[in-house]
C-alpha positions, 0 to 999 in steps of 0.5 A, spaced: 085 899 420 085 905 415 088 909 421 093 904 422 095 905 414 095 912 415 099 912 421 105 908 418 105 912 411 106 918 415 112 915 419 115 912 413 115 919 410 118 922 416 123 917 416 125 918 409 125 926 410 130 925 416 134 920 412 135 926 406 137 931 412 142 926 415 145 924 409 146 931 406 149 933 413 154 927 412 156 929 406 157 936 408 161 933 414 166 929 409 167 935 405 169 939 411 174 934 414 179 934 408 179 942 409 180 941 416 186 936 416 189 941 411 189 946 416 192 942 421 197 939 417 199 946 415 200 949 422 204 943 424 211 945 421 211 952 425 209 948 431 214 943 431 219 949 429 217 953 435 218 947 439 225 945 437 227 952 438 224 953 445 227 946 447 234 948 445 233 954 449 231 951 455 235 945 455 242 948 453 241 953 458 240 953 466 236 960 467 230 960 471 225 962 467 218 964 470 214 960 464 219 953 465 219 954 473 215 949 477 212 952 483 213 949 490 206 949 492 201 949 486 195 952 489 190 954 483 190 950 476 187 953 470 183 948 465 182 950 458 176 946 455 175 946 447 168 944 445 164 945 439 159 951 437 154 946 434 151 939 436 149 933 432 156 930 433 155 924 438 159 924 444 164 929 441 162 934 446 160 930 452 167 926 452 171 932 452 167 935 458 167 929 462 175 929 461 175 936 463 171 935 469 175 928 471 181 932 471 178 938 475 176 932 480 183 930 480 186 936 481 182 938 487 183 931 490 191 934 490 188 940 494 188 945 488 183 950 486 181 949 479 179 955 474 175 954 468 176 957 461 171 955 456 171 955 448 165 953 444 158 954 446 156 947 448 161 947 454 159 954 455 152 952 456 154 946 460 157 950 465 151 955 465 146 950 466 150 947 472 152 954 475 159 953 475 163 959 474 168 961 469 174 965 468 174 966 460 169 964 455 170 964 447 165 962 442 163 963 435 168 960 430 169 953 433 168 950 426 174 954 422 178 957 428 182 963 427 189 964 429 186 971 433 182 967 437 188 962 439 192 969 440 186 972 445 186 965 449 193 965 450 194 972 452 188 971 457 192 964 460 199 967 460 196 973 464 193 969 469 199 965 469 203 971 471 199 974 476 199 973 483 194 969 487 191 975 490 189 977 483 186 971 480 193 968 478 194 960 477 200 956 478 199 951 472 195 951 465 192 945 462 188 944 456 183 938 454 181 937 447 179 932 442 184 929 438 183 927 431 186 920 431 182 917 425 175 918 421 172 913 426 176 915 432 176 922 436 180 921 443 179 926 448 186 928 451 189 933 456 196 937 456 199 941 461 201 947 457 205 951 463 209 950 466 213 948 460 215 941 460 221 940 456 222 933 454 225 933 447 232 935 448 233 930 454 230 924 450 235 925 444 241 926 449 239 919 452 238 915 446 244 918 442 252 919 443 252 925 439 256 931 442 251 937 442 254 944 441 255 949 446 249 954 444 250 962 445 244 966 445 243 973 442 240 976 446 241 972 452 237 966 453 232 969 458 230 974 453 229 969 447 225 965 452 220 971 453 219 972 446 219 964 444 214 962 450 208 966 448 209 964 441 209 957 443 203 957 447 199 960 441 201 955 436 200 949 441 193 952 443 191 954 435 194 947 433 189 944 439 183 948 436 184 945 429 185 938 431 178 939 435 175 942 429 177 936 425 175 931 430 168 935 430 167 934 423 169 926 423 164 925 429 159 929 425 160 924 419 160 918 424 153 920 427 150 922 421 152 916 418 149 912 424 142 916 423 142 915 416 142 907 417 137 908 423 132 911 418 133 906 413 131 901 419 125 905 421 123 905 413 124 897 413 120 896 419 114 901 418 114 898 411 113 891 413 108 893 418 104 897 413 104 891 408 101 887 414 096 892 416 094 892 408 094 885 408 090 884 414 085 889 411 084 886 405 083 879 408 078 882 413 074 885 407 074 878 403 071 875 409 066 880 410 064 879 402 064 871 403 060 872 409 055 877 406 054 872 400 053 866 405 048 870 408 044 872 402 045 864 399 041 862 406 
C-alpha cells in the first residue's frame, strides 16, 4: 500500500510540474499574439495599395501580360505550404499540411503535375519522412517572419513561373496557409497567386453606376505590370507569413490552455486516488491493531 502512495505522489508532482510549464507557455503565446497581430495590421495598408494599383492596371487595359495570362493547358502547378518551425500547437501544422495534400490530389486528378515549395521545419520534416521531393525549402524564422524571406520565396516562385516546362517551369502557383480568424479559430486556406485573378475592379463596376476615368499609364501598362506584379506577389506572401505566425501563436495558446486544464484534472484524480489509498492503509492498520488486541485478550 505504501508503494501505491509513493506512486500517486510522484504522478501528482509530475502533473504539477507539467502544469507550470504549460501555463508559462500559454502566457508567452498570449503576449506574442498581440505583437504578431500588430505586424499583420501594419502590413495590410501596403498590401491593399499594391492590390489596387495592380487591379487598376489590369482592369483598365487590355494588354496580354505573362503574369495575368491563363495558360491554355496547365501541365504543372506549384504549391507553397506555410507551416511553423515548432510544434506544441495542436492541429496547426497537420491541418495546413492536410489542406496542401488535398489540393495536390485535386490538381493531380485534373491531370496536372504538382511541385511543392515548403516553409517551416514541420512541413519539411513531414515531406522528408515520406520521401516526397520538393523544389524549395525555407526554415528558421516562422515565429517572426522577415520580408527578406518573403522576397526570396517570391523570386523563386516567379522564376519557376517564367521558366519553360523543360526547365522545371510551372503554369500556376498556389499558397496554403493558416489564416488567423480569432483566438479560438485558425482556418487553413488556399489562394492562387498566379496567374493573377483580378476581381476587384470587376466587382466594383458591376455594383456601381459610376463612370470610371480613362487611365493613361506612363511608362506603358506592360512596364508598370512588370514592376508591380513582383511587388504584389511579395506582399501577398509576406502577409500570408504574418497571418500564419499569428495563427500559430493563437493555436499554441489554445493547446497549452487545454494541456493546463488536463494537468489540473490529473492532479484532482490522482489526489483522490492517493487519499483513497491512504484511507485504506489507515483502515488496514486499525484492523490489524484490533485483531492483535483481540488475540491477546483471548
